[in-house]
C-alpha positions as CSV (number, residue, x, y, z in Angstrom):
1,M,-2.9,25.3,-3.7
2,S,-6.0,25.6,-6.0
3,T,-7.3,22.2,-7.2
4,E,-7.7,23.8,-10.6
5,S,-3.9,23.8,-10.9
6,L,-3.6,20.1,-10.1
7,L,-3.9,17.0,-12.2
8,H,-7.3,15.4,-12.4
9,T,-8.1,11.6,-12.4
10,P,-10.8,10.3,-14.7
11,L,-13.2,10.4,-11.8
12,F,-12.7,14.1,-10.9
13,S,-16.1,15.1,-12.2
14,L,-17.8,12.3,-10.3
15,H,-16.1,13.3,-7.1
16,T,-17.3,16.9,-7.4
17,A,-20.8,15.7,-8.3
18,L,-20.9,13.5,-5.2
19,G,-19.9,16.6,-3.0
20,A,-16.4,15.5,-2.2
21,R,-14.0,17.9,-0.4
22,M,-11.1,18.0,-2.8
23,V,-7.5,18.5,-1.6
24,P,-4.0,18.4,-3.2
25,F,-2.3,15.0,-3.0
26,A,0.8,14.0,-4.9
27,G,0.1,16.6,-7.6
28,Y,-3.6,15.6,-8.0
29,A,-6.9,16.9,-6.9
30,M,-8.2,14.0,-4.7
31,P,-11.3,13.5,-2.5
32,L,-10.4,13.8,1.2
33,Q,-14.0,12.9,2.3
34,Y,-17.6,13.1,1.3
35,A,-20.6,14.4,3.1
36,E,-20.8,11.6,5.7
37,G,-17.2,12.3,6.9
38,I,-14.1,10.3,7.6
39,M,-15.2,8.4,10.6
40,A,-18.4,7.2,8.9
41,E,-16.5,6.3,5.7
42,H,-14.0,4.3,7.7
43,R,-16.7,2.4,9.5
44,H,-18.7,1.8,6.3
45,T,-15.6,0.2,4.7
46,R,-15.0,-2.1,7.7
47,T,-18.6,-3.3,7.7
48,Q,-19.9,-3.0,4.1
49,A,-17.9,-1.9,1.0
50,G,-16.2,1.3,0.1
51,L,-15.1,2.5,-3.4
52,F,-11.8,4.4,-3.6
53,D,-10.3,6.3,-6.6
54,V,-6.6,5.4,-6.7
55,S,-6.1,6.5,-10.3
56,H,-3.3,8.8,-9.3
57,M,-1.0,5.8,-8.8
58,G,1.2,4.7,-11.7
59,Q,0.5,1.7,-13.8
60,V,3.4,0.3,-15.9
61,R,3.7,-2.7,-18.2
62,L,7.0,-4.4,-18.6
63,R,7.7,-6.9,-21.4
64,A,11.1,-8.5,-22.1
65,R,12.5,-7.7,-25.6
66,S,13.2,-11.4,-25.9
67,G,9.5,-12.1,-25.4
68,A,10.3,-14.4,-22.4
69,V,8.6,-13.2,-19.2
70,R,11.3,-14.8,-17.2
71,D,13.8,-12.4,-18.7
72,A,11.6,-9.4,-17.6
73,A,11.3,-10.9,-14.2
74,L,15.1,-11.4,-13.8
75,A,15.7,-7.9,-15.0
76,L,13.3,-6.5,-12.4
77,E,14.9,-8.6,-9.7
78,Q,18.0,-6.4,-10.2
79,L,16.0,-3.6,-8.6
80,V,13.9,-5.4,-5.9
81,P,14.5,-8.0,-3.2
82,A,11.5,-10.1,-4.0
83,D,11.2,-13.3,-6.1
84,I,9.7,-12.1,-9.3
85,A,10.9,-15.0,-11.5
86,G,9.0,-17.5,-9.4
87,L,5.7,-15.5,-9.6
88,A,3.0,-17.5,-11.3
89,S,0.8,-16.0,-14.0
90,G,-2.2,-14.5,-12.5
91,R,-0.5,-13.7,-9.2
92,Q,0.7,-10.5,-7.5
93,R,3.5,-9.7,-5.1
94,Y,4.5,-6.8,-2.9
95,T,8.1,-5.5,-3.0
96,Q,10.3,-2.4,-2.8
97,F,12.8,-0.6,-5.0
98,T,15.9,-0.3,-2.9
99,N,19.0,1.9,-3.0
100,A,22.7,1.1,-2.5
101,Q,22.3,1.7,1.3
102,G,19.4,-0.7,1.5
103,G,16.9,2.1,1.8
104,I,13.5,2.0,0.2
105,L,13.0,4.2,-2.9
106,D,9.3,3.2,-3.1
107,D,7.1,0.2,-2.4
108,L,5.1,-1.4,-5.2
109,M,3.0,-4.3,-6.4
110,V,4.1,-6.6,-9.2
111,T,1.8,-8.8,-11.2
112,R,2.6,-11.5,-13.7
113,L,-0.1,-11.7,-16.4
114,G,0.9,-14.0,-19.2
115,D,4.1,-12.6,-20.9
116,D,3.7,-9.2,-19.1
117,L,4.7,-7.8,-15.7
118,L,2.3,-5.1,-14.5
119,V,3.8,-2.8,-11.9
120,V,1.8,-0.4,-9.7
121,I,3.8,2.4,-8.1
122,N,3.0,5.3,-5.7
123,A,1.8,8.6,-7.1
124,A,4.4,10.7,-5.2
125,C,7.2,8.5,-6.6
126,K,5.8,7.9,-10.0
127,A,8.1,10.1,-12.1
128,A,11.2,8.9,-10.2
129,D,10.2,5.3,-10.4
130,I,9.6,5.4,-14.1
131,A,12.9,7.1,-14.7
132,H,14.6,4.5,-12.4
133,M,13.1,1.6,-14.4
134,R,13.9,3.2,-17.8
135,A,17.5,3.7,-16.7
136,H,18.0,0.1,-15.6
137,L,15.6,-2.0,-17.6
138,S,15.4,-0.5,-21.1
139,D,18.2,-2.7,-22.5
140,T,16.2,-5.8,-21.7
141,C,12.6,-4.7,-21.5
142,T,10.1,-2.4,-23.1
143,L,8.3,-0.1,-20.6
144,D,4.8,1.1,-21.3
145,V,3.3,3.7,-18.9
146,L,-0.4,3.0,-18.9
147,E,-1.7,6.6,-18.8
148,D,-5.0,5.6,-20.4
149,R,-6.1,3.5,-17.5
150,A,-7.8,4.4,-14.2
151,L,-7.5,2.4,-10.9
152,L,-10.4,1.8,-8.5
153,A,-10.4,-0.1,-5.2
154,L,-13.5,-1.8,-3.9
155,Q,-12.8,-2.7,-0.3
156,G,-14.7,-4.2,2.6
157,P,-16.5,-7.4,3.7
158,L,-19.2,-7.0,1.1
159,A,-16.8,-6.4,-1.8
160,G,-16.7,-10.0,-2.9
161,Q,-20.4,-10.4,-3.3
162,V,-20.8,-7.0,-4.9
163,L,-18.2,-7.6,-7.6
164,A,-19.3,-11.2,-8.1
165,A,-22.8,-9.9,-9.0
166,L,-21.2,-8.1,-12.0
167,A,-18.3,-10.5,-12.7
168,P,-19.1,-14.0,-11.3
169,A,-15.5,-15.2,-12.0
170,V,-14.2,-13.1,-9.1
171,A,-15.9,-15.5,-6.6
172,D,-13.0,-18.0,-7.2
173,M,-10.2,-15.5,-6.7
174,L,-8.1,-15.6,-3.5
175,F,-5.9,-12.9,-2.0
176,M,-3.3,-11.7,-4.5
177,D,-4.9,-13.5,-7.4
178,V,-5.2,-11.4,-10.6
179,R,-7.6,-11.9,-13.6
180,T,-8.6,-10.1,-16.8
181,L,-12.3,-9.7,-16.7
182,D,-15.2,-7.9,-18.3
183,I,-17.1,-5.8,-15.7
184,A,-20.1,-3.9,-16.9
185,G,-18.7,-3.9,-20.5
186,A,-15.2,-2.7,-19.5
187,A,-12.1,-4.8,-20.1
188,C,-10.5,-4.8,-16.6
189,V,-7.5,-6.2,-14.8
190,V,-8.7,-7.2,-11.3
191,S,-6.6,-8.1,-8.3
192,R,-7.9,-9.4,-5.0
193,S,-5.9,-7.0,-2.9
194,G,-6.0,-3.6,-1.3
195,Y,-4.7,-1.1,1.3
196,T,-7.3,-1.3,4.0
197,G,-6.8,-4.7,5.6
198,E,-10.2,-5.8,4.4
199,D,-11.1,-8.2,1.6
200,G,-11.4,-6.4,-1.7
201,F,-10.3,-5.7,-5.2
202,E,-8.2,-3.2,-7.2
203,I,-9.6,-2.7,-10.7
204,S,-7.6,-1.3,-13.6
205,V,-10.0,0.0,-16.1
206,P,-9.7,2.0,-19.3
207,A,-9.9,5.7,-18.3
208,A,-12.8,6.4,-20.7
209,Q,-14.9,3.8,-18.9
210,A,-13.9,4.5,-15.4
211,E,-16.7,6.8,-14.4
212,A,-19.4,4.5,-15.8
213,L,-17.9,1.6,-13.9
214,A,-17.6,3.6,-10.7
215,R,-21.3,4.7,-11.0
216,T,-22.3,1.0,-11.6
217,L,-20.4,-0.1,-8.5
218,L,-21.8,2.8,-6.4
219,A,-25.3,1.7,-7.4
220,Q,-24.8,-1.7,-5.8
221,P,-26.3,-2.2,-2.3
222,G,-23.8,-1.5,0.5
223,V,-21.3,0.5,-1.6
224,A,-20.3,4.1,-0.8
225,P,-17.6,6.5,-2.0
226,I,-14.6,6.8,0.3
227,G,-11.9,9.5,0.4
228,L,-8.3,9.7,1.3
229,G,-9.0,10.5,5.0
230,A,-10.6,7.1,5.7
231,R,-8.0,5.4,3.4
232,D,-5.3,6.6,5.7
233,S,-7.0,5.6,9.0
234,L,-7.9,2.2,7.5
235,R,-4.4,1.4,6.4
236,L,-3.0,2.6,9.8
237,E,-5.3,0.2,11.7
238,A,-4.2,-2.5,9.2
239,G,-0.5,-1.8,10.0
240,L,0.3,-0.9,6.4
241,C,3.2,1.4,5.6
242,L,2.7,4.8,3.9
243,Y,5.7,5.7,1.7
244,G,7.3,9.0,2.8
245,A,6.1,8.5,6.4
246,D,6.7,4.9,7.6
247,I,9.2,4.0,5.0
248,D,11.6,6.0,2.9
249,E,15.2,6.1,1.5
250,T,16.6,5.9,5.1
251,T,14.7,2.8,6.2
252,T,15.5,-0.7,5.0
253,P,12.8,-3.4,4.5
254,V,14.2,-5.3,7.6
255,E,14.0,-2.2,9.8
256,A,10.5,-1.7,8.5
257,A,9.5,-5.2,9.5
258,L,8.9,-6.0,5.8
259,E,11.3,-9.0,5.7
260,W,8.3,-11.3,4.9
261,S,8.3,-9.7,1.4
262,I,11.8,-11.1,0.8
263,Q,11.4,-14.7,-0.4
264,K,13.9,-17.5,0.4
265,S,15.3,-17.5,-3.2
266,R,16.6,-14.0,-2.7
267,R,18.1,-14.5,0.7
268,A,21.6,-15.8,1.6
269,G,21.8,-19.4,0.3
270,G,18.9,-18.9,-2.1
271,V,19.1,-19.8,-5.8
272,R,19.2,-16.1,-6.7
273,A,20.5,-14.5,-3.5
274,G,21.2,-10.8,-3.6
275,G,21.8,-9.0,-6.8
276,F,19.6,-6.0,-5.9
277,P,20.7,-2.6,-4.6
278,G,21.8,-2.7,-1.0
279,A,21.7,-6.5,-0.9
280,E,24.8,-6.8,1.2
281,I,23.3,-4.6,3.9
282,I,19.8,-6.1,3.8
283,L,20.9,-9.7,3.8
284,A,23.2,-8.9,6.8
285,Q,20.3,-7.4,8.6
286,L,18.2,-10.5,8.0
287,S,20.8,-12.7,9.7
288,E,22.2,-10.3,12.3
289,G,19.2,-8.0,13.1
290,T,18.9,-4.2,13.1
291,A,19.3,-1.5,15.7
292,R,15.7,-0.3,15.3
293,R,12.3,-1.8,14.2
294,R,8.9,-0.5,13.1
295,V,6.2,-1.3,15.6
296,G,2.6,-0.6,16.5
297,L,1.9,1.8,19.4
298,L,-1.2,2.2,21.5
299,P,-1.1,5.6,23.3
300,E,-3.0,6.0,26.5
301,G,-6.0,8.3,26.5
302,R,-8.0,9.7,23.6
303,A,-5.6,12.1,22.0
304,P,-3.8,10.9,18.9
305,V,0.0,11.0,18.7
306,R,1.0,12.1,15.3
307,G,3.9,11.4,13.0
308,G,7.1,13.1,14.0
309,A,6.5,12.8,17.7
310,G,9.6,11.7,19.6
311,L,9.6,8.3,21.5
312,F,11.4,8.0,24.8
313,A,12.3,5.2,27.2
314,D,10.1,6.7,30.0
315,A,8.0,9.7,31.0
316,T,11.0,11.9,31.8
317,L,11.5,12.3,28.0
318,A,15.2,12.2,28.7
319,S,16.2,9.1,26.7
320,P,15.2,9.1,23.0
321,V,14.5,5.7,21.6
322,G,12.8,6.5,18.3
323,K,9.9,8.4,16.7
324,V,6.3,8.1,15.6
325,T,5.9,7.9,11.8
326,S,2.1,7.6,11.5
327,G,-0.6,8.3,14.0
328,G,-4.3,9.0,14.3
329,F,-7.5,7.9,15.9
330,G,-8.5,4.3,14.9
331,P,-12.3,4.3,14.6
332,T,-12.5,0.4,14.7
333,V,-10.2,0.2,17.7
334,D,-12.0,3.2,19.2
335,A,-8.7,4.5,20.4
336,P,-5.6,6.3,19.2
337,V,-3.2,4.1,17.2
338,A,0.3,4.8,15.8
339,M,3.3,3.3,14.2
340,G,6.9,4.2,14.6
341,Y,10.5,3.0,15.1
342,V,12.0,2.1,18.4
343,S,15.3,0.5,19.4
344,T,15.1,-3.2,18.8
345,A,15.5,-3.9,22.5
346,L,12.2,-2.1,23.0
347,A,10.3,-3.6,20.1
348,Q,8.5,-6.5,21.9
349,P,4.7,-6.3,22.3
350,G,3.8,-5.0,25.8
351,Q,6.9,-2.8,26.1
352,A,6.2,0.6,27.7
353,V,7.6,3.7,26.0
354,A,6.5,7.4,26.1
355,A,5.7,9.8,23.2
356,E,6.0,13.5,23.4
357,L,2.8,15.4,22.8
358,R,3.0,19.2,23.0
359,G,5.7,18.9,25.7
360,R,4.1,16.3,27.8
361,A,4.7,12.5,28.0
362,V,2.0,10.2,26.7
363,P,2.5,6.6,27.9
364,C,2.4,4.1,24.9
365,T,2.5,0.4,24.7
366,V,4.2,-1.4,21.9
367,Q,1.6,-3.5,20.0
368,A,1.8,-6.3,17.5
369,L,0.6,-5.3,14.0
370,P,-2.1,-5.1,12.7
371,F,-4.3,-3.4,15.2
372,V,-7.4,-4.9,13.4
373,P,-7.3,-8.5,12.1
374,A,-7.0,-8.8,8.4
375,G,-10.0,-9.8,6.4
376,F,-8.1,-11.1,3.3
377,R,-9.6,-14.1,1.6
378,R,-6.8,-16.6,1.6
379,T,-8.8,-19.8,1.3
380,A,-11.7,-21.0,-0.8
381,G,-15.2,-21.3,0.5
């Protein structure tokens, strides 16, 4: 597909000026990599700071027609298993849209900012998610798709000091904090979060000011542009799910080892237990377990085992036990890494399984996630 026939983010011209290799992704022309290449970009993000364009993702503002943010939160709780009503202003939470079978329609981030809920959704699911919210929330909420805003992600161990030089207030922010801040003259909504496992920020900025802000950030010491290739290898090392690969409509949050995102208030016995699509199935899995679980996998050797590969009990490849959903080479681990689903009996770290790679068995060891320790800033100082 020609990139000319695809949608462009507000940073398209900057990507081409920087020499990016542009590829189709979720209907957009997006940078796969720049001149240094995926491995170098990955390592730069782990050691310094990388700037990602994630403007293809959807940004939606929800506001209750009553004006009470709690009403908007309770309405959204009818679609997700997370505690939204208990979310404090200036805080963000990860959750999922679920279906009647407990499967995941999409995963998303929800922020409470004053009287508004801000929702960030995946690009590939954007149209379906917006239609889903309009169908179920329009009676109680107004829904504003923020098409005039871009989204940047500044990620890596230097991200904090880089952004604090431009907006000193970010120095006090902890993981999942959200603030409205002026950065280089642009009115931004900044969250201390990301998709790499590193400390960092996601910055919603007016589209007209996105390129200027991106250039300002790239001019700071230690900051480099990073493409989709390194974004994928970084999130894989961090054990983070990719929608459509590791999670989809056939996987539940419990099978996907995402039960940490379902707070006590929404579980059996909680003050607002259930009430979301598939709740009966998901709550039963929380108490009774599941037949399969998402796990990390360390393949032997240097050859990556890719998504779709079958997983088996042993090297005979005679007893299927699951499949790989994401796989590649982990530059920080300096070895192949993968994620996939296995029978729950085999989901313990250290368990041996085998993956099929071009007709041969590759020994794999089940590994606790993440593969690389998270660098999130959870405490002050």
